[in-house]
C-alpha positions in Angstrom: 77.5 116.3 73.1 77.5 112.5 73.7 78.8 110.3 70.9 76.4 107.4 70.3 77.1 104.3 68.3 74.4 102.6 66.2 74.2 99.0 65.1 74.7 98.4 61.4 71.2 97.0 61.1 69.8 100.4 62.4 72.0 102.4 60.0 70.8 100.1 57.0 67.2 100.6 58.0 67.6 104.4 58.1 69.3 104.3 54.6 66.5 102.1 53.2 63.9 104.6 54.5 65.8 107.4 52.9 65.9 105.4 49.6 62.2 104.9 50.0 61.7 108.7 49.7 61.7 109.9 53.3 63.4 113.2 53.9 66.5 113.3 55.9 65.1 116.0 58.2 62.1 113.8 58.8 64.2 110.8 59.7 66.5 112.8 61.9 63.5 114.1 63.9 61.7 110.8 64.2 64.7 108.7 65.3 66.5 111.6 67.2 69.7 111.4 65.2 71.7 114.1 63.4 71.1 114.8 59.7 74.9 114.6 59.2 74.9 111.1 60.5 72.2 110.1 58.0 74.0 111.8 55.1 77.3 109.9 56.1 75.5 106.5 56.4 73.8 107.0 53.1 77.2 107.8 51.4 79.0 105.0 53.2 76.4 102.3 52.7 75.7 103.3 49.0 79.3 103.2 48.2 79.6 99.5 49.1 76.5 98.5 47.0 78.2 98.0 43.7 80.7 95.7 45.3 77.9 93.6 46.9 76.0 93.6 43.6 79.0 92.4 41.7 79.5 89.7 44.3 75.9 88.6 44.0 76.1 88.5 40.2 79.2 86.4 40.3 77.6 84.0 42.8 74.5 83.8 40.7 76.6 82.9 37.6 78.4 80.3 39.6 75.1 78.8 40.8 73.8 78.7 37.2 76.9 76.9 36.0 76.7 74.4 38.9 73.1 73.8 38.0 74.0 73.0 34.3 76.7 70.7 35.5 74.4 68.9 37.8 71.8 68.3 35.0 74.6 66.8 32.9 75.7 64.5 35.7 72.0 63.5 36.3 71.7 62.6 32.6 74.9 60.6 32.6 73.7 58.8 35.7 70.4 57.9 34.0 72.2 56.5 31.0 74.5 54.4 33.1 71.6 53.0 35.0 69.8 52.1 31.8 72.9 50.3 30.5 73.2 48.5 33.9 69.5 47.4 33.8 69.9 46.2 30.2 73.0 44.2 31.1 71.2 42.6 34.0 68.1 41.7 31.8 70.2 40.3 29.0 73.5 38.9 30.3 76.1 38.1 27.8 77.7 34.8 27.4 81.5 34.9 27.3 
C-alpha cells in the first residue's frame, strides 16, 4: 500500500465537508481516501480549533481597543486644530 501525502488545504476541505454533515464513508469513496485518514484529520484539525478561536478572540479585542484609542486621538487632534485656528484668527498681543 502506497503512503500518500495530502496538502493541509485538502485535509481542511474534507474536515469541513464532514462538519457539513457528509458521512465519512461517502467522503472516503468520493475522494478515494481511507476512512481512518478522515477520522484522524477530523481529530487533529478539531483539536486545534479552540486555540485558533482564542487567538482570534484576543486579536479582535486588541483591534477594538486600538479603535477606541484611535477615536480618542482623532478627537484630541480636532480640538488642537480648533485651538490653533482660533489662535490664528485672534492673535494675542504680548
